[in-house]
C-alpha positions as CSV (number, residue, x, y, z in Angstrom):
1,M,-14.8,-5.2,5.9
2,K,-17.6,-2.8,4.9
3,P,-18.8,-1.1,1.9
4,A,-17.4,2.5,1.1
5,P,-20.4,5.0,1.5
6,F,-22.7,5.2,-1.5
7,D,-26.2,6.8,-2.6
8,Y,-29.3,4.3,-3.1
9,H,-31.9,4.9,-5.7
10,R,-34.7,2.5,-6.2
11,A,-36.0,2.7,-9.9
12,T,-39.5,2.5,-10.8
13,S,-38.9,2.0,-14.7
14,L,-36.2,0.9,-17.0
15,V,-36.2,4.3,-18.4
16,E,-35.5,5.9,-15.2
17,A,-32.9,3.4,-14.4
18,C,-31.2,4.2,-17.7
19,G,-31.4,7.8,-17.5
20,L,-29.6,7.7,-13.7
21,L,-26.7,5.4,-15.4
22,A,-26.4,8.2,-18.1
23,E,-25.9,10.9,-15.9
24,G,-22.6,9.4,-14.8
25,D,-19.2,9.9,-16.1
26,D,-17.9,6.6,-15.2
27,E,-19.0,3.0,-14.8
28,A,-17.6,2.9,-11.4
29,E,-19.6,5.6,-10.3
30,R,-22.9,4.0,-10.8
31,K,-23.9,0.3,-10.6
32,V,-27.1,-1.6,-11.0
33,I,-28.1,-4.1,-8.5
34,A,-30.9,-6.8,-8.5
35,G,-30.1,-10.0,-6.6
36,G,-26.7,-8.8,-5.3
37,Q,-25.1,-12.1,-5.1
38,T,-21.9,-10.8,-6.7
39,L,-22.1,-7.2,-6.2
40,T,-22.6,-7.0,-2.5
41,P,-19.5,-9.0,-1.6
42,L,-17.5,-7.0,-3.9
43,M,-18.7,-3.9,-2.2
44,A,-18.1,-5.6,1.3
45,M,-14.5,-5.9,0.2
46,R,-14.2,-2.7,-1.2
47,L,-13.3,-4.2,-4.8
48,A,-16.7,-2.1,-5.9
49,Q,-17.1,1.4,-4.7
50,P,-20.1,2.7,-6.5
51,A,-21.1,6.3,-5.7
52,L,-24.8,5.2,-6.5
53,L,-26.4,2.0,-6.4
54,I,-29.6,1.6,-8.7
55,D,-32.0,-1.1,-7.5
56,I,-34.0,-2.5,-10.5
57,N,-35.9,-5.0,-8.2
58,R,-39.3,-3.4,-8.9
59,L,-38.7,-3.9,-12.6
60,E,-40.9,-7.0,-12.7
61,D,-41.3,-6.7,-16.8
62,L,-37.4,-7.7,-17.1
63,A,-38.4,-10.8,-15.5
64,G,-40.1,-14.0,-17.1
65,I,-39.2,-17.3,-19.4
66,N,-40.6,-17.3,-23.0
67,E,-40.4,-19.4,-26.1
68,V,-41.5,-17.9,-29.3
69,D,-40.5,-18.9,-32.9
70,G,-37.3,-21.3,-31.7
71,V,-36.0,-18.7,-29.2
72,L,-36.1,-19.2,-25.5
73,T,-36.0,-15.5,-23.8
74,I,-35.1,-15.1,-20.3
75,G,-35.7,-11.9,-18.4
76,A,-32.5,-10.6,-16.9
77,M,-34.2,-10.2,-13.6
78,T,-35.5,-13.7,-13.6
79,R,-34.3,-15.5,-10.5
80,Q,-31.7,-18.3,-11.0
81,R,-34.2,-20.7,-9.0
82,A,-37.0,-19.9,-11.1
83,A,-35.0,-20.8,-14.2
84,E,-33.7,-23.9,-12.5
85,R,-37.3,-25.0,-11.8
86,S,-38.8,-23.9,-15.2
87,S,-40.4,-27.0,-17.2
88,L,-39.7,-24.9,-20.2
89,V,-36.4,-24.4,-19.5
90,G,-35.9,-28.3,-18.6
91,E,-37.5,-29.4,-21.6
92,R,-35.9,-26.9,-24.2
93,L,-32.9,-26.0,-23.0
94,P,-31.8,-28.5,-20.5
95,L,-27.9,-27.5,-20.5
96,L,-29.1,-24.4,-18.5
97,A,-31.0,-26.3,-16.1
98,K,-28.1,-28.6,-15.3
99,A,-25.7,-25.8,-15.1
100,L,-27.9,-23.7,-12.5
101,F,-27.6,-26.7,-10.2
102,H,-24.0,-25.9,-9.6
103,V,-24.6,-22.1,-9.2
104,G,-24.0,-21.3,-5.4
105,H,-26.6,-22.7,-3.3
106,V,-30.3,-22.8,-3.2
107,Q,-30.5,-19.7,-0.8
108,T,-28.3,-17.8,-3.3
109,R,-30.2,-18.7,-6.5
110,N,-33.3,-17.7,-4.9
111,R,-32.3,-14.3,-4.9
112,G,-29.5,-14.1,-7.7
113,T,-30.7,-13.4,-11.1
114,V,-29.8,-14.9,-14.6
115,G,-28.9,-11.8,-15.9
116,G,-26.8,-10.6,-12.8
117,S,-24.7,-13.5,-13.4
118,I,-23.9,-12.9,-17.0
119,A,-23.6,-9.0,-16.6
120,H,-20.7,-9.6,-14.0
121,G,-18.7,-12.0,-16.6
122,D,-16.8,-14.2,-14.1
123,P,-15.0,-16.8,-16.5
124,S,-15.6,-19.5,-13.9
125,A,-19.4,-18.8,-13.7
126,E,-21.8,-21.2,-14.9
127,I,-24.5,-19.1,-16.8
128,P,-22.0,-17.2,-18.8
129,L,-20.5,-20.5,-20.1
130,V,-24.2,-21.6,-20.9
131,A,-24.7,-18.3,-22.6
132,V,-21.3,-18.7,-25.0
133,V,-22.0,-22.5,-25.6
134,A,-25.6,-22.0,-26.5
135,G,-25.1,-19.2,-28.8
136,A,-27.2,-16.6,-26.8
137,R,-27.6,-13.1,-27.7
138,L,-27.7,-10.6,-24.8
139,R,-30.1,-7.6,-25.2
140,L,-28.9,-4.1,-23.7
141,A,-30.9,-1.0,-23.2
142,A,-29.8,2.5,-22.7
143,A,-31.3,5.9,-22.7
144,G,-30.3,6.3,-26.2
145,G,-31.7,3.0,-27.4
146,S,-31.1,-0.5,-27.5
147,R,-28.9,-3.1,-29.1
148,E,-28.0,-6.8,-29.1
149,V,-24.7,-8.7,-28.6
150,A,-23.4,-12.2,-29.5
151,G,-22.5,-14.1,-26.3
152,E,-19.0,-14.8,-27.3
153,A,-18.4,-11.1,-28.1
154,F,-19.9,-10.1,-24.9
155,F,-17.3,-11.5,-22.6
156,Q,-13.9,-9.6,-23.0
157,G,-12.2,-10.5,-19.7
158,P,-12.4,-11.3,-16.4
159,M,-15.3,-9.5,-14.9
160,T,-15.2,-7.4,-18.1
161,T,-18.1,-7.3,-20.5
162,A,-19.5,-5.4,-23.4
163,I,-21.9,-3.7,-21.5
164,E,-21.2,0.2,-21.8
165,A,-21.4,2.4,-18.5
166,D,-25.0,3.5,-19.6
167,E,-26.5,0.3,-20.2
168,I,-28.4,-2.5,-18.6
169,L,-28.7,-6.0,-19.6
170,T,-32.6,-6.6,-20.1
171,A,-32.8,-10.1,-21.4
172,V,-31.0,-13.1,-23.0
173,D,-32.1,-14.9,-26.1
174,F,-31.1,-18.7,-26.4
175,P,-31.8,-20.1,-29.9
176,L,-33.1,-23.5,-29.6
177,P,-32.7,-26.8,-31.6
178,A,-35.6,-28.0,-33.6
179,A,-38.5,-29.5,-31.5
180,G,-37.9,-33.1,-33.0
181,D,-34.1,-33.4,-32.4
182,R,-33.0,-35.9,-29.9
183,L,-31.3,-33.4,-27.5
184,G,-28.9,-34.5,-24.9
185,A,-27.0,-32.0,-22.3
186,A,-24.6,-32.3,-19.7
187,F,-22.9,-30.0,-17.2
188,H,-19.6,-31.0,-15.2
189,E,-17.2,-28.9,-12.8
190,V,-14.7,-29.3,-10.5
191,A,-14.8,-27.2,-7.2
192,L,-13.4,-27.4,-3.8
193,R,-17.0,-27.8,-2.3
194,H,-20.6,-27.6,-4.1
195,G,-21.6,-24.1,-4.4
196,D,-17.8,-22.9,-4.6
197,F,-16.6,-21.2,-7.7
198,A,-15.7,-23.8,-10.1
199,L,-12.1,-24.4,-10.7
200,V,-12.8,-25.8,-13.9
201,S,-16.1,-26.4,-15.9
202,A,-17.3,-27.9,-19.1
203,A,-20.6,-27.9,-21.0
204,A,-21.9,-29.8,-23.9
205,Q,-25.3,-30.0,-25.8
206,V,-25.8,-32.8,-28.6
207,A,-28.5,-33.2,-31.1
208,L,-28.8,-36.3,-33.0
209,D,-30.4,-37.2,-36.2
210,S,-32.5,-40.4,-36.5
211,D,-29.7,-42.6,-37.3
212,G,-27.9,-41.6,-34.1
213,R,-25.3,-39.5,-35.7
214,C,-24.4,-35.8,-34.1
215,L,-26.4,-33.1,-36.0
216,E,-24.8,-30.5,-33.9
217,A,-22.5,-30.7,-30.9
218,R,-22.0,-27.4,-28.9
219,V,-19.2,-27.4,-26.3
220,G,-17.3,-25.2,-24.2
221,V,-15.0,-24.8,-20.8
222,G,-14.9,-22.3,-18.1
223,G,-12.2,-21.4,-15.7
224,C,-9.6,-22.0,-18.7
225,A,-9.0,-18.5,-20.0
226,M,-10.0,-14.8,-19.3
227,T,-13.4,-15.5,-20.7
228,P,-15.8,-18.8,-21.1
229,L,-14.7,-20.6,-24.2
230,R,-16.8,-22.4,-26.7
231,L,-14.6,-25.2,-28.3
232,G,-15.3,-24.9,-32.0
233,D,-12.7,-27.5,-32.9
234,V,-14.1,-30.1,-30.5
235,E,-17.5,-29.3,-32.3
236,A,-16.0,-29.5,-35.7
237,V,-14.7,-33.2,-35.1
238,L,-18.0,-34.6,-33.4
239,Q,-20.2,-33.1,-36.1
240,G,-21.7,-36.1,-38.2
241,T,-20.2,-38.7,-36.0
242,A,-21.9,-41.6,-34.2
243,L,-20.1,-40.0,-31.3
244,E,-18.1,-43.3,-30.7
245,T,-15.0,-43.6,-28.3
246,A,-12.7,-43.0,-31.0
247,D,-14.7,-39.8,-32.4
248,I,-15.0,-38.3,-28.8
249,S,-11.2,-39.0,-28.3
250,A,-10.2,-37.2,-31.5
251,A,-12.3,-34.3,-30.4
252,I,-10.7,-34.3,-26.9
253,E,-7.4,-34.0,-28.4
254,T,-8.2,-30.4,-29.7
255,V,-9.0,-29.1,-26.2
256,A,-5.2,-28.5,-25.1
257,D,-4.4,-26.2,-28.0
258,A,-7.7,-24.0,-27.4
259,I,-7.3,-23.2,-23.6
260,D,-5.0,-20.7,-22.1
261,P,-5.3,-21.1,-18.3
262,E,-3.4,-19.2,-15.8
263,D,-2.8,-19.9,-12.1
264,W,-5.5,-18.9,-9.9
265,P,-6.5,-19.1,-6.2
266,G,-7.4,-22.9,-5.7
267,A,-5.7,-24.5,-8.7
268,S,-2.7,-24.2,-11.1
269,A,-2.9,-23.7,-14.7
270,E,-1.3,-27.2,-14.9
271,Y,-4.1,-28.7,-13.2
272,R,-6.7,-27.1,-15.4
273,R,-4.8,-28.3,-18.5
274,R,-5.0,-31.8,-17.1
275,V,-8.6,-31.5,-15.7
276,A,-10.4,-29.6,-18.8
277,P,-10.0,-32.4,-21.3
278,E,-11.3,-35.1,-19.2
279,L,-14.3,-32.9,-18.1
280,V,-14.9,-32.2,-21.8
281,R,-14.9,-35.8,-22.4
282,R,-17.3,-36.7,-19.7
283,A,-19.9,-33.7,-20.7
284,V,-19.8,-35.2,-24.2
285,V,-20.2,-38.8,-23.2
286,E,-23.2,-37.8,-20.9
287,A,-24.9,-35.5,-23.7
288,G,-24.6,-38.1,-26.2
289,R,-26.1,-41.0,-24.1
290,E,-29.0,-38.7,-23.0
291,A,-29.7,-37.8,-26.6
292,A,-29.7,-41.4,-27.7
293,A,-31.8,-42.7,-24.9
């Protein structure tokens, strides 16, 4: 199939882009495009039919990676491949670096943006899961001002987020563990082929104290509910433990009650219920070992 007819405008500033969005009456009428790795296929299948496409690729000030006062900020226009190859991301937010390896293929990551993946809100996508697990805050801009939304409140359903029709996602703020913490991270997923949409995914980030006990655990799953999920009960059980086998097993027992998968193309709800706890186990074990190394 081919996209439905649409108008196209290449914005030269954030103010201009927000102004164009504000002129629309409905979110479906106007769409922002950056990398286009999700939106373009949706348009080709006519699942998205915007009347106006607003290209923000010239807004270079929306790209970049910086750390200030314990917060890693990634501009929404930052290409996924740039974030994946960033030494700052690798050292300070390894969970994101590991998740990015699973996003599509190198060719799509060269074009796709960090913000674009988050803005589309696919519950199986890797970057939204990291945003939730890492406690990210999303910066949104509109003609009338700006605001921030917590990652867990941002995702509201499949392909549904807190972004209003006149807003643009401009940056993502990731709070970082203290520089001296012994940090480990792991990201696991099951897909039909590498680069395909994840059937189930699990993310874990662990910080250990000098005695090897868990200072903080951040754990979540994707593809097991209408949004990416942070597993607070798993984290609570792991807190303060030495991450022994018994500790991890006790934490994993809480996964089944936290997830609510449905039958989706490629895998049944029952399959996801069986796989999710095992992926969480692997992610926690790997993250703990990395932190202890």
